[in-house]
N, C-alpha and C positions, 0 to 999 in steps of 0.2 A: 145621627151630625154631630151629638162631642164625639162621637170612635173615631169617624174618619178624619177630625181635626189632630185627636191627637195619633195616627196614623199618619197622616200627612206631617205633625212634627217629626215623628219618631222619623221617621227616610228624611227631614232637612236633619236632623242633629245626625243621624246614620253618613251622609252623605260628607256633609261638616263633619265631626270625627274618622271616616273614609282620609281624607285632604286634608284634616289636620297630620297624620299620621306619614303621609307621605312627602307632606315639606320636610316635620323633622326630618325623615330618609336623607332628601337632596343634603338638606346640610348634612347629617353625619356622614354625605360622601362626600362634600367637599371638603373636611375638616381634614381629611384625608392626603390635601395639596400641603406644604408647607409653605408655600408660595404664593402671596396672593395673589396678585396675578391670573395664576394658575388655577384660585378655585375660584376670580371672578367667570374665567374664559369658562369652564363647567358652567355656572351658572346663569352665565348667557347662550351655550349652547341649553341646557338643561329650558329655557326660559323658549324658545326655539324650538319643541318640543312638547308643551304643552299650552303652549298662548291659545290656540283653537278650539281645546276640545273640553281644555279646565283655563281655560279663565281667569280667576281669583285666583288659580293656584299661581302660576305664569307671575300674575302681579304679581306676588310677595316674593316670589324667585327675584323679580328687577329690582325690590324693593331692598333685597337683600344685598344683591350688588352694587346697586346707589351707596348703604351705609360702607359698605367694606370701603369701595371708593371713594371716600370723603373723610374718610379715620384717615387713609391713605397719603390726602390729597393727592391722588396721581390723577392729572386731569384729562388724561386723554383715558381713563376707563371710567373717568362721571360720566360725558362723557357719551360715549358706550348702552352705558348704564339710563342714560337721559332718554337713550334715544330708542331699548325694549319696554321701558315706560307708559313712553309715547305711544308706541306700537300697539298694546295692552288696550289706552285710551284708544286710538282708532277704533280696535277688532270692537268696543264693548255702546262701541257711541258718543261716548265722549274725546268729542274733540276739540269739544276750545283745552282743555285741559291736555290732551298732545298736542296743541298745537304749544301751551305754557311750556309743555317738557324740550317740545324742538327750541323753541325760542333761548332757551338759555342756556341748551347745551350749544348751540351759534353765539354765544356771547361767547363762551367760554374755547374755543375751534377761532374764534378771530383771536382773544387774545395769545390764542397758544400758536399759531400759522397754522395748525390742523387742517388739511387741506381735504384729506379722506372724511376727517369726522363731520366741515363742512357739504361737502358731496352730497353723502351718503343721507344727513336733515334736509336739507333739498329735495331730494329721493321720497322720501319719508312724508315729508309738504307737501308735495303734487301728488300722491297718492290721498290725501284729505282731500285733496281738491277737485280730486278725480270725482271721490268717492260720490261728493255734495255737486257733482253736474256744473261743476266751476270748474268749466274745460281753458276754459284764458289763463287763468296762474296755475293751472295743472302744468303746462304746455310750459308757461315762466321760468316755474321753478326745473321741469323740467331738462329743459337743457340747459340752465344755469349748470347742474350735478352733473350733467354729460360733459359739458365742454373743460370740467375739473377731473372729471376722469380720466378726460383723454388723456391733460394733463399730464398728469397723474403715472399712465397708462395702468391703469387699472382695472382690466378684462373683466371680471368680478363686476365692480360697478357698472362698464362697460355696458354692460349684457344687459342687467333690469333695467337700466335707463333703456336704451335703444327697445326690446320689450315695452317698454311702457309709455315710451311715445308709437308704437306698434298703436297698441291699445287705444288712447288718442286715436289716432289718425281714422284709427277705424270708427268710433263712437262717429266722428263730422264724416264717416260716408269717402273717406281715399282708401280705398283697400289694399286699391295697386299695393302705391306707395305704401302703406301695415303691414306687407307681405313684403314689402324687402327691409323696412325694418325691424321685423321678429328673423327675416333669416342672413340675417347681420347679430343676432341677436343668440341666435341656434350656434354656430361659426365658436364662437368664443365659451360658449356657456359646453361644449363637444373638449375645448382646447385644455377650458381647469375641469371636466368633470361634473360640470354639476347635473347632475340625476333632477335633481325635485326640481332647480327652473327650465330643463326640458325640455319637460314633461307639460307646462304650463305655456313655451312658446309653441310645442303644435298643437296645443289644443287652440290655441290662437289665429294659429295658418289655418284651422283647421274651419273653425267658423267664416272665417272672410272667404274660404274656400267656398265656403255653403253660399254667401250673401253676394257672391257673386257666380252662381249656378253653376257652378263647377263641380258636381257631386262626388264624384270620384276620385280627385283628389282632395277633396274633403272629408272624405272617410278614407283615406289611405292616413295621413296624421294620422287624423281620430283615432286609428288606432294602436296612430306608435304610440298617442298620447294616454289612451287608455294605459298600456301595455310597463309603461316610464314610470304612470303615476302610479300603479299597483306596486313596483320594484321598490321605489322610494316612498313604498307606505306615506301621500295622498292628500287623503281621501277628499280634500276641500278641492283638490285637482281632480280629484278622480269622479266628486260632482258634477260638475265644471265640464270635462269631457261626456258625461253621463248625458249631458243637458242639452250639449250640438249632437249628437249623433238623431237624440227626441229630433232636434232640428232637423237633420238629415232624412231622417224615414216623411217627416213632415212633408219634405218639398220633394219626397217621392212618390205622395197623398196613399200613405201606407199609415197611417192614424191611429189604429189600434197595435203597431207596433209604436209609435212617436208617443201615444198615453204612455204605455209601459215604460220606457225609459223617463218619459217626464216624472212620473210616481217615483219609479230609482233614484231620484235625482233630489226628488223633494223631502226623502228619507234621510239622504245623507246630509241637505242642508239643517233640520229639525233637528237631526241629533246632534247637529256642532251649531247650534242656535243662528246662524249665520243668515242674517236676515235680508238685508239687501238679494240678496245670489239668490232665493228663495220666491223674493218680490217675484224677480225675470221669471222664472220660471214657470213659478205659476200662473204670469200674464200668457207665456206663450199656451199653458197649458189652455185655460179658459177661452183663446183663441177659436180652438179644437173644439170645443164644448160648446162654440158659435156657429160655428161649422156647417153642424150636423144636427143644429137647431134643438140641443140640448140645453135653452138661454137660464134655464133654473139653474145646472149644474156651473154653466157659467156663470151667470155670478156670486154665485158659491166660495167659484174660485177666483173671481177675481176684488173680494170682500181679502179670500185671506191673502193677493200680492198686496192690497190696498193697506192690510194692516199690518204688513212687513215693510212696506215704506215710510224713510223720516217724512220729519216736517221738510227739510231741504231739499228735496230729490222733487219739486214743480212738474220738470216735466213729464218725468213719468206716471205722478197720482193726472194728471192731468191727459194723458193716451187710458190708463187707466178709467177713471172717471168717465170717459166719453163713450167709452163703446160699456159699458158700466148703462148708462142711460140707453143705449141706440137696443142691446136685450131687452130690459124695461119695452120700450116700445112694442118692441119685438111680440112682448107676451101681453102687451096693449093693457098698461098699467100707466099710464099716463098723468100719475101724479108721481111715483120715485121717479117718472124719467126727468118731469118739472126739475123738481129737487139735486139729479144729477146732473143738468144740465144747466142748471144757476149755478153749483160746484163749479163748475169747468169754466162757466164767464167768469167766478176769480178767480181759479186758478191763471189762467191766459191773464187775463189785467196785472198778475203777480209777475209770474212768467215773464211778460214786457216789460218791468221795471226792472228786470238784473240786465246783466251787460250781452249785450249779444250776439248768441253765439257765430257770427261769424268771425268776431275781434280773434277768434284762441286760430285761426285761420291764418288772417295776417300775422299774427305776429310769429305763424311757421314761416310763414313766405320769408317774414324780416330778417327772419336768423339763416333764412338759407343767402338771404342777397347779403348780408354784412358781409357774411362769411366767405363770400365769394368778390364781393370790393378788398375788404382785406386783403386777399392770395394775389390781388391785376396789383394795388400799391405794395406789397410788397415787394414782389417780383419787381417793379415800375426804382423802387428806394433800392436791391443790388444790385440792379439793373448799373443805375446813377454811379452808386458808389464803386462800381468796378470799373467801368469808365474812367472818373478818376483817379479810380488807385492806377491806372496805367498811365494815364498823363502825368500823373506825379512820380513817376520809375523811369517814366521817358526823359525829365525833366534831370533827373537826376543824371543818368548818361551825360546828360548832354554835358552838365554842369562838370562832372568828374572829366570828358573828353578834351575842354577848352579852359582850361583853370587861366589861361589870359587873359580871358574875358569873364571870369568868373562874375564878379560883382556886380557888372553889367546887364550878364544875362539873370541873372537873381531878380535882381531887380525886373526887367521883365518879365521874365515867370511871372512872377507876383503878382503885378501887372492881369498879361492876360488869366493868371487863375481866382482870381477876385472880380474881374471880368465872365470867366466862364456863369463862375461859382452866381454872379448875380443875375445873369442870362437865364442858368437852371432858378432861381427860383419864382422869377417874372414865369416863367415856363409852370413848374409849378403854381407861381399859388393863380396863374388861369386852371388848369385841369381841376383845380380845386372851385375855383368859380363857376367851373360847365358842370363837375357832379355836386356840387349841392343847390343851383338853377335844375339840375335834371331831378336828380331826388323829389326839390320839390314839386314841382310837376307832380312825380310819380305820386309823392302822398298826396296831392289836389286830388287827383285823378281815383286814388286809395276811396279817397272820405269820399268821393261823391256816389260812388261803384257801393261802399258802406252803408251811403243812408240813402241810396236807390233797393238797394239789399234789403233793406232796414222796413224804407216804406212797403215792398210790394209783401216777405216775407211776414209781416208783426203785421201793420195799419190791412192790408191789404187781407189778410189769412178770415181778424180776427172780421171785417167787414162784411165778407162769405163767410163766417161761422151766422151772423145774426141775423144774414137775412134767410139761412138755413134754418135758424131755432124761430124765427119768424110761420114759416111758410110752417117746420112741423106742426109749430104750436096750433098753427090753422087746418093744416086737418089731421091732429089728435082732435083735438078737443068739438071740430066742427061748430065756432064759434057762429050765434045767430044772432048779435047783439052786431045790429047793421054799421053805428061811428065805430066801435072797437073793429073790425072787419075793415072800413075803409081807413080805420087811421093807420093797423096793421100794415096795409097793403100800400100806407105813403111812406110810413117808413122804410119797409122795402125798398119801396122804389126807388126813395132817395140816399138810402148805401148805397145800389147799382150807379145810380150817376153819380154818386160820388167814389168810384168803383177807377170811371169811367174816366174820370178831373185827376186820380191817382198815377192812371195809365197814362197820361199823354203829361203830364209832371216828371213820369219814369222814361217817357222815351227821350225827352228834350238832355232832361239828365245824363242817361246812357251813353247821348251824345257828343264829340269836343263843338263840332258844327253844325251847321245845318241850315244844306242851302236851300235858296230861292223852290227848287221842285219839291226838292221835301215839303214846305210850306204852304204850296200851292193841292199835293197829298190829300196833307191833312185837310186844310178847310175842301177841301170838295167832299171826303170823307163824313166831315159833319154834318156839309149842305144836304147830303144824301140822307144822311140819319132823319134830319130837319122836316125834310122830303115828305119821308114816308111817315114820320109823326103827324105832319101838318097836313094831310089832304085835302084841302079848299083850299092852297097857297102856295100858286107859280115863282118859283124856283129858276132863277137863269143863271143861270155862272159862265163868265170866259173869262180866258189866260188867254192876253196876248201873244203869239208867238216869238217877237220882238225882246218877249222877257228873258232872259240869261239863267237855264236853270238850273246853272253849275255856282251861281256866285253866290257864294259864302257868307250865312251871319255867323253869328258867335251862341250859341244853343242860350244866354240866357237873353238879345239879341228874337232868338226865333220863340220862344217864347213867353218872352213876353208882345211880342206883335200877334201870334196866334193867341192872344188873351181877348188883344183887343179885339182881332176882329168877333171872337166868340164872342165877345159881349155885347156886339152893335149886332148881331141876327137874334142872337137870345134875347137885344132890349125890341129890336121889329117885328119875333112872334109873337112876344111876352104882354106887350102895349099897345100897340100900330096900326092892329085890326085891318092890315091890308090884306090886300087880294094876290098881291104881285111881289117880290123880295130877289133883285138882281147884286151879282159882286159879280165888282172887274178888276183885272189883274192889266195890268201895265207898264209901262218905262218910258217915265220923265227926265231927257237927259240920264244925268246919271245919277237920279232917285226909284227904286219899287214904291211902284204908285196901287194900290188900291181902294176902292170904294164901293160900300154901301147901301144902295138906294130904297127905300119903297117907297107905296103911294098910298101910302096910309094915313089916320086923319093926322099926324105929327102933334107939335109939342109946341111950350113956350121955353126954350131955352134960361132963358133967362131968369124963371121960375124953378125950372127944374136944375137950375146949375151947381147945388150942391149934393145932390144925389150923390150915394158911393157909387153905384155904377161907373156914373158918369165922370165923376172923380177921381176912380179906378186907374179907367182910360186915358186921363190926363199924365197919371203919375208915372198909368208905364210907359207911356209915348215920351214923355222926358228923359228915361231911366236909358231911352236906348236914341236916343239923340232924334227920334224922327218930329214928325209935324204934325198932329192932330189937327183937322176943322172938322166940324154940326155945325146943319144948317138945318131951319125945318122951315116949312110954310104953313102955318093950322088949316089943317083939311083936306090936302095935299099929299103932302110928301114928309121925309124925311135921308137926309146924306149924310155920309159920314165918310169923310177921305184921310189916309194916312198916306203924307207921304214918309219911305225910309232908303236916305244916304247911300250907295251900295257899294263896297269893298268889294275889288279883284282879287 
């Protein structure tokens, strides 16, 4: 044991000595440059040479360039040195330190109006948030960076940002749009002869075409990526290209070849200590073992993926842990399966509290919409200026041609010009008001869609997960405790009922307006379900043909009216002990009328008026300006009548 420790210390000391010697050599080479600016430029290039293979050495190089820049008080070079050191912190997983360095650099760029430095910092900041799976912030900073680089006509900066936006769109599943951005990036990279970046763009296109199941195109770009990355000695990019190649073979069901290239990529990532890339690669490899029924190998590989993920990568961890639980179930190891299901629930809850993934897409859409609106407004302003300029020239010609009446004409022209301006201002204000109104309506619709997506994707998915987990527990543990079994069945049924309620809510939210026909159809579906569940009750449903089905209600009115009727039917089913329930829909003058009647035992309205169900019905009726009448005769019947004014 002692010998092993000594050997380890010897190896560590040897590596440290080699890096120190290499660092001394780098500093010696930099000192051959007489100008400090050339010396720092050399150090910056050297930084990128070693930032992935020897990160600690690259940190020393970045710190040296920062020290020299600070000594000569060159703000431009200080910002670039902060950028390099921030990249080191990002690569080594010290994200907070990276953001701190970028913040220091950003303060300087704002003071010195260094737009190129500001854009570069935004670009690097976006990469940090992208690695943390915070796509909303990543898109925000990428778009800010791209806007500045376009203003500066900086092709290198634009190429980098276009590539990064392509990656973000790919993460959001918008593959066709992602390809368009990568192709724009390739055009710029070819123009500036950036072979290093060109390989990355080819690799990204290859991945997208594979996901689109266009394997011929995917393999074409992958071959170009591998060739370019080898020529530029881009080991990290080469690992990514081999990972994509493995995925292509996996899609072709050539699993032996897929496993071989995943292992080649893993070796490269391991040597580079590229943890995040290694985690993704291992996750893909484990899926193949799962499909081959080699669950023990799959679990070992999933664990490798999990160990290389940071605490911030919650979404990916949730996927890995869920798959590990399924593999344990396949091995009949229900104890470990339960442990991993519990961890998946914790991760799912944590993910729900994070910002909505869809907001990233809304930021991108907002950017595109804003740009189009700016173009339209700019064209309008230019047109107005041209008209004004033309009018002014015409007045000048008239003024020169008719000298005798110059004073009167000038007064006349001034009056007309002011009138024209007033009319123009009035029209512009009307246009602004219209645009604001449209924008407000769009925002309300977007918010409504976002909330409905959130309900469906988050709450709906979690309820489905709960139902699946309960079913797995009942199946896996073969519970003999009848009370526990009944309790679990009740929870599962409650979750399913909640999903039905959720779908009703989403149905209403996704509509700007609900017709009487929609409402009739929804009530009819509810009665059919109730009829199936209660075979001993005779349901009667009548809809008068006089009722205009195209009559429209707002989504709020329609949903509240539906909930009132649903509550009335549920009360009749649960408490009335009726053998017959009837629902009649008719039109009374300009009012939409619904009557729900049962032949049950009735109840004392005075005693039951404080109940939550009846109060909720009354409140909903009040909210939509509807009239609610409830009558009940003891041991005979209960009648609920709703009258809602209709507006065509």
